[in-house]
C-alpha positions, 0 to 999 in steps of 0.5 A: 317438387323434390319427389317429382325430381327424384321420380324423373331421374328415376325415370331417365335411368330405367329407361336407358337400362331397359332400352339398352337391355332390350336393343342388345339382348342378353345385356344388363347395364353391368354385364361385362361379358358383353364388354368382351364382345364389344370390339367384334361389334364394332367392325360390323357396325362400320356401315352404320351410323357415322361418328361425330365429332364435336369441340364442345370441351375445346377439343376435338372429341366423339360426341358419344364420349363427351358428357354433356347434352349436346345436339348437332346439325351438320352442313347436310342438316342445314341445307336439308332444312334450308337454313340459311340464318340461325333465325331459320332455326326457330321452327323448333329443328333442335327441341330445347333450342328456342330462336325467336325475333325480338318482338317484331325486329327480325333484325335481333334474335332472342335465343334460349335453351332449357329455359334460360336465356330469352327473358329479359330485353337484351336489344339494349347496350347493358343488357346481355342474353343467357345463351352465348353464341361462338362462331370458330371460337369467338364469342358474338356479343350481341343480340344484333347480328345473329339474324346475318346469313351463314357462311359455309358452316361445317356443322353447329353444336348447341350445348345444353345447360350451363356452360359456365367453365369452359365457355364463361358469363352469358352462357347459363342456358348453353351455348351455340357453337357455329364451327365453319369449313377450313380451307383444305389446300386443293382446289375445288368450287362449290356454288348454288344458285336458287329462286323461290317464292315472294320474289326470292333468290340465292346465290352462293360460292364456295372457293377453296384455292391449291396450297402455295408455299404452305398457305392455303386459302378459301373464298365464300360469298353469298347473296340472299333476298326475299321480298315481304310476306305481308304486302304493305298497301303504301305505294313505294314502301317496302313490304313486311317481313323481308330480307336481303343478305350478302356476305364475304368470308376470306380465310387464310391458313399457314402450316410452315410446319407439321406442329404449327398453324396460323389461320386468318379469317375476315368476314363483311355481312350485310342484313337488311331486313323489314319487321314481322307484321303486327296483327290486332285479334280482338278489340280493347276498351279504347276506341278504334278508329274504322280503318283499323279493321280486326284481322283473326286469320294470318293476313297477306296484306296490311290493313294500313299502309305505312311508311316502312324501310329496312333495318340494316345490319353491317358486321365486319370483323377479323380473327386470328387463331395460332395452334402449336403443337408444343409435344405430343402431349401439349398444344398451345393455342390463341384466338384473337378478334375484332368485331364491328357491328352498326344496326339501324332498327326501323319498326312500324309493324304496330299500327293497329295498336294505335288508339283512334283520336280525331285528327290525332297523329297515330302509327308509331315508328319505332327508330333506333341505332346500335353501335358496337365494337368488340375484341377478344383474346383467349389462350389456350393449353390442351394436354395430357399426362398419364391419365388426365386430360386437360385444358386451361386458359386464360380470355379477356373480352372489351365491348363499346356499345351506343344507342339511340332511339325515337318513336315519331308518329307516321299518320294522322286520322281524319275526323271519324277515323275512316281515311289518314294521311302520311305525316312529313318525314321525320315527324315532329312529335318526339325529339330526336333522340328519344333516349341515348346511352353508351356502356362498356364491359370489360371481362377477364377470366382464367379457367381450367378443366381436368379429366382423370381416367385411371387406367386402373380401371381399364380407363373407364371411369372418367372424373372431370373436375374444373372451375373458371373464376371471372371479373366483370367490370361495367360502366356506362351512362344514360345521356338522353330520357325523352329528348332531354338531359336527365333529371334524377332525384333532382340532379340534371346530368348524365345518369352513370351506372357502374357495375362489378363483380367476381364470380367462380363457376365450377363444373363436376361430371362423373362418367362410366363406360358401361360398354364400348357403345354405352356411357353414363353420366352425372353432372353438376355445373354453374353459370351466370349472365351479367348484371347491368342497367336497362337503358330504357329505364327513366333512372338507369337503375343498374341490376345484378347477376342472375345464376343457374345451379344445375344437376343433370345424369344422361347416357349415351348409347351406340346399340344394334352394331351402330344402327341405332343412336340414343341419347338420354338426359334428365336435368333440374336447375335452381334459377336464382336472382333472375333478371325481370323486365317490367313494362310500364303501359302508357296508352297513347305515349309512345315511349317504352319505359322498362325496369329490371330488377332481380327477382328474390327467391328461386325458380326451379327447372326440371327436364327431360331429352331424348335423341334418337337416330336410327339407321334401318336400312341402307340409305334410310336414316330416322331421328327423333327428338323430345324435350320437356321443360318444366319451369316455376319462376318466383313471384316479382314486385312490380315497380309500376303498380302502387305499393309494388305488389308481387305478380307471377313472372311468365317463363317466355318462349319455353314450351312444356312439349316440344319434339322434332323428327326427321326422315332422309333417304338415298336412292342411288339411280343411273351411274353415280347418281342418286335421289336424296328426300327429305322430309322433317316435322317440328312441333311445340306445345303453347307457351308465353311470350311475355314474363308479365302476360298470361296470354299463350301463344299457339301450339306450333307445327310445322314440316319442311321438306327437301328432294334432290337429284345429286351427284350427277356426273358432268363428265369432267374434272370429278364435276357432279350437279345437283337439282334440288327443290325444297319446301319451308312450312310444306303444309302452310300451317298457321299459328300465332307465335307471339301473342299478348293482351292489354285491356286497353288495346286489345289482343294483338299477335304475330303469326309465323311465315307462310309456306315458302318453296323453291328450287336450286341448282348446285355445281361442285368441281 
């Protein structure tokens, strides 16, 4: 393994050196004569690729000067790919970022970066994800609610690798930072209306109002709706894979002086979805009713109609950001937030997993209710001292979550399984609730990071050191098991869970500016995912944190007068105390029982990433990204098998090879108008969707496209019109993104969405 890691790092460094020499004639990696000529090249490169500003280090920095592997999608990228929510990034537009629904539920998302984050079931109160999602600096604590519609997003930054120092707990895989557009203080309106197939439509309005007494206001409102892509034969019931999203966002910015800014925002969202449809591809050993037919290709209609309702998520929150420039070299910042989330989850998409018995009830309907509130406070000091830039801060996070769930049957077979009837609802096949729990989390952290760029070395050498101390406290209770007060070890009563941990996550980065356009770096950092307990367990057994330690080398290059941008990164990660879920499968029993254990031993993840952007001609931009992720996890003891034998653990949603490419072209036509064309293609090799199942999903290949006639002059007040056509999965490819096998039940799967397409009109003034 060590030899393979060494070869990977050597290949990365060699590739960077060779490409530098090839693309900048006469320049070797240490050619100081080329450095002196860099300013002239900069002037010539003004017409090339624009600089990208990121906030990965809690301050605004140039992407190419930031020694972190980062993928950035700006507002144009999101529009070109018709990204309406984070779920849409599951198409692989960012190869090392994997996003998938929780099983068939669209109401909760599973996120992973570089093979870390998607392994366990985070769809419960005392479990956490390994990838942190932030909106304007505020941590989103739950997997639920992440599928809501995106507001006026300026850009999405995907920070790869552990971000334990500046972002903290639950960022061992990385972080997704969503930055929204702020009030400008000048009047501006941006309105879009569109329609699509499957009865879809959307309406979005962004309104900036003129500043008044140093106060600026911005309003965002949206409606997005689409019918299901798989028909439900039961009359009057919802179809599978639909969404209905609405949202309102208000931001108020007060700037009483040039050195102080207060930004208050309020948002509220409504997100109603129906689950994906689960299909049976092959039959198992248990009896299958004749009406439960195999469907080996992506279905257009479910073979059995079922009662089905929308899972409804409602979120709202307040945020207050204060920025005070105390001096030219010191800024103090405060980020305060309160958020509230309720999520109902209704999943009746797995009828095909029903075992046949004459006149028996079937079609398990999973019903769950989830309520959470959180508040957080962060203080930051950002400044400079001589050759040092620094950021230091304190962070506090509090969260309280309750959930309950039950899983009644909704249908009843006839004597030979050729027909069925609908049972009264709710069905008394289980007691409500089947399980219930509460969890409360508190986290207190202190962090600091400084970068030293000595003037004696022409500020070309950069040493960054940082660390974060975190204190986690989590407590909770399991109050219902199988509809009754739990009995554990002969004691009946609520089962408590209490967990504490203290953690220090360091970071060390060495970076060197080979020239003004080529930077190289090496970084060592750590991160962790908090411990907790599994509410699907019969005993609410707690488990400890898992952690990663990662070493990364990379290079960032702007070449050929800013016409080519090439970023490379190679890394090796040690994965310790991995939290693994084991499922007790009991055919004919509706309850899902899980146990979570920390695995002895360490896993290893080796990877390589490349991001290339080329502007070969005026109006033409080509982009390509590739990620290699090679992950090996240790074996784990399965608590549901006699003797607790060691079993193989499979990485979830981690393709070994994944890539994405895009072509963007702008062609001027009459007046200021122009034609905008976009085409992107996204590929991923086969991957697992269950940690305990060796069954692989299909290779994925998706093409998305957009064609617009933009900047049409409407003749007054600088008003502009844009008319667009778009398509996702343009080639209508079909593939399985979740496939599992059971000897008793057979092979079951969820297919990707079919082709969706539409048109929209946008007006700006």
